[in-house]
C-alpha positions, 0 to 999 in steps of 0.5 A: 711501766709495766702493766699487771692486771690480776683478777685477784692479789692473793700473795701481795709480796709475791706480786710485788717481787714479780713487777719489781723484778720485771721492771728490773730486769727491763732496765738493767738490761736496756740502760746499763748491760753490755756483753760484747762477745767476738767470735761468738764467745764472751769478750769480758768478765762477770764483774765489768758487765756493767750490771745495775747495782743495788744503790742503782735501782730506782723507787718503783711504785705500782699498783694493782687493779682487781678485777670486782666481784669474784671470778668462778675459779679458786678465790678469785684467781686466773691462770697467767 
């Protein structure tokens, strides 16, 4: 689960991409990736790292909770 609390969603496609990217990076790193080192040198090639493939990506359902009313900033947005 990833929690994002935007003040106002200005670009839904962008926030969806950011959320999915963050979830997939965490899943890939925790579940599939293996980066063995031998004397601080990678011991495997890029293709054998166990990176998550597109077919193995789960469905990600994101819910964005916006703050009621508008903030005093531009279009109700807040800085990251």
